[in-house]
N, C-alpha and C positions, 0 to 999 in steps of 0.2 A: 694386218696379220692374218684375216680370214682366209687368204689364198693358201697359205701354207698349212692349215689346219691347227694353228697354234693361236693361243690368245681367246681373247672374248667372243669374237665372231667366228667360230669355228664352223665349217661346212656341215657338220653334224646337227646344227641347229642350237637352239637356246634349251639344253637340257639341264634341268636343276639336280644337284646331287643331293639326295634327302638322306638323313640319319636314320638308318635301320630302327634304332630304339625309339626314336620319335615316331616313326612310321607305325610301329607296333602299338604304342601308346594311344595314337588317334584311332586305332581300329577297335581298342577296347574301350567300352562305353563306359567309364569309371562315374559312378554317383556317390556323391559325398553322403556318409551314414553317420558319421559323428566325430569326435576330436579325442585326443589324449588328454586327460584331465591332470593325471598324475603319473610318474614312472617310479619303479621302486628297483634300483638298481642291483641290490644285493641278490635279490630273488628274480629278477627279469620278470617284473610284472606290470602291466601297464593298466591304470583304470581309464577306461573309454566312455565317454558318456554319448550315448547315441541320440542322434538329433532327428534324423530322417531315416526311414525304411527300417528294416530289420537284420538282425544277426543270429546266426545259428552255428552250433558246434558243425565243422565241416565245410563251412564256408571259406573262401579265400578273400583275404583283405589285403589292400594295399596301404601302407602307411607312408607319408610323404610329408617332409618338413625342410626346414632350413638345410640340415645337414644329415636327414634321414630319407631312406628310400629302400623301404623293406616290404616284400611281398611274402605272405606265409597263409597257411590253412590253420584256422581256429581249431585247436585241440581240446581245450577245455575252457569253461565260462563260470564264473562265480558271481553271485548276488547275495550281497548279507551273509556272508561266510556259508553260503550253501551253492552247490553246484546246480546248474540249470542249463536245459538244453538250448536256449535260445533267447533272444531279447527284444523289446519292443521300444519305440521311440521314448525319447524323455527319461531314460532309465540309465544307471550306472553299472557297468559290470567289470570284472577284473579278468584279463586274459595274462596267459604265459606267453611272453614275446622272446624270439631269438636274439634280438639284437637291441642296442639302445635306443630309446625315444626320448622325446621331450614334451614338455608340456606344449598344447596347442597344435602340435602336429595333427593332420587332418587324415581320417581313415575313410577309404573308398572301399 
């Protein structure tokens, strides 16, 4: 079939068709910074435990899980019922989120 240009051995060579979303994600170097410990559905707040790196208001986070894939900007953070501008590793923070999360979703 390669002579007609149809099929697997087309004269155009062996070009791979790549998913544009997968290509975009590969370009972004995502680093795990923590995970969702608890989600409060009525008020859309996620308790996030930072494991590596840091997080501050204005950062863009990507939360990925079995049924979750959300990218958003951190608008506010709270620690122990007080607003804070940023967070350090091994700390827990509460963030307002725009979509449903689940426990153990990974935060990049």
